[in-house]
Structures are given as structure tokens and as C-alpha cells.
C-alpha positions in Angstrom: 88.6 123.1 88.0 86.2 120.9 85.7 85.7 117.2 86.1 87.4 116.9 83.0 90.3 118.7 83.4 90.4 117.0 86.6 90.8 113.8 85.0 93.1 114.8 82.3 95.6 115.8 84.9 94.8 112.5 87.1 95.4 110.6 84.0 98.7 112.3 83.1 99.7 111.6 86.9 99.2 108.0 86.6 100.7 107.3 83.3 104.0 109.4 84.5 103.9 106.9 87.5 104.1 103.8 85.0 106.7 105.2 82.7 108.7 106.4 85.6 108.5 102.7 86.8 109.5 101.4 83.5 112.8 104.1 83.1 113.9 102.8 86.8 113.4 99.2 86.0 115.4 99.5 82.7 118.1 101.5 85.2 118.3 99.9 88.1 118.2 96.4 89.9 114.9 97.9 91.7 112.4 95.8 89.8 109.0 97.4 90.5 106.3 95.7 89.4 103.7 98.2 88.4 99.7 97.3 87.4 96.9 99.6 86.6 93.4 98.7 86.7 91.3 101.4 85.8 91.9 104.5 88.0 94.8 102.4 90.1 98.3 101.9 89.7 99.9 99.4 92.4 103.5 99.5 92.8 104.8 96.0 94.0 108.5 96.0 95.6 110.6 92.8 95.6 109.9 92.8 99.4 106.5 92.4 98.4 105.4 95.5 100.2 102.8 97.9 97.9 102.5 101.6 97.1 99.1 102.2 95.6 98.2 105.2 93.7 94.4 105.8 92.9 92.3 108.5 91.7 89.2 109.9 94.3 86.8 111.5 90.9 84.2 112.4 93.5 87.0 114.9 95.5 89.4 115.6 92.2 92.1 114.0 94.6 94.9 111.4 93.9 95.4 109.4 97.1 98.7 107.7 97.8 99.1 104.6 100.2 102.5 103.2 101.2 104.0 101.6 104.5 104.5 105.3 105.7 100.7 106.0 105.8 98.0 107.2 103.4 98.5 110.7 101.8 95.7 113.2 99.6 96.8 115.3 97.2 94.6 118.0 95.2 95.9 120.2 92.2 97.0 123.7 93.0 97.3 125.1 89.4 101.0 124.0 89.0 101.2 120.5 90.6 99.4 117.5 93.3 100.2 118.7 96.5 99.2 116.9 99.9 96.1 118.4 101.2 98.2 118.6 104.8 101.7 119.2 104.2 101.6 121.2 100.7 104.4 118.4 99.6 104.6 117.8 96.2 103.2 114.0 94.9 106.4 113.3 92.9 108.9 114.2 95.9 106.4 112.1 98.2 106.3 109.2 96.0 110.3 109.1 95.8 110.8 109.1 99.3 108.4 106.3 99.9 109.4 104.2 97.0 113.1 104.5 98.1 111.9 103.4 101.5 110.4 100.5 100.6 112.9 99.7 98.0 115.9 99.9 100.0 117.9 101.9 97.3 117.2 105.8 96.1 114.6 106.1 93.5 113.5 109.4 91.6 110.1 109.8 90.0 109.2 112.7 88.6 106.3 114.1 86.4 
């Protein structure tokens, strides 16, 4: 994948995370504050815990830091997959955000 292809896919992922937060906030009482600064989106939950999603351009990866730990995702031609477990990014984000929000949340691409 070229650097430009990586940036297009990674920027689309960040935009999707932001759009999902807006949708979740409109349809639930989860109250996720999301802030984007450059290639990083910070999700802050009601209990002040955070999930951070940021781009790692030199590695062509997306990193996710949650209360459960830190995870690295690489594009596999179909979706972003964890480099260790092969779990899909949005499935993981849904699980970790649900844990931190204390309610079932669903993120999708």
C-alpha cells in the first residue's frame, strides 16, 4: 500500500470513529466526548476514562489505547486487523468502548 492509500484509509477510519460517536450520543445516554487533533481521536467517557485512536504513519498502522491495553492495526486489504490477534478494529473498539461506558455500544466502518 502506498503512503497516500494508507492516509486515505486511515483518515476514513478516524472520520468513521467520529461519526459513530455522534450517532451513539444521539441515540443513547453514553455521552462520549470525542476530540480530534491531527491524526488522533480521543474518546472521553462519563467516568473520565479515555480511548485514544491515532495514526502511526511510518508503520502504516492505526493504534488504539484503551483501559484494556494498547493495540496495533494494519490494513489487510479488507479491513483494519490487530497485528497479534487478527481481530477487526471496529469490533474491538465496540468491545472496549462498551466496557468503559458500562453499556453496549456499537461502532462500525
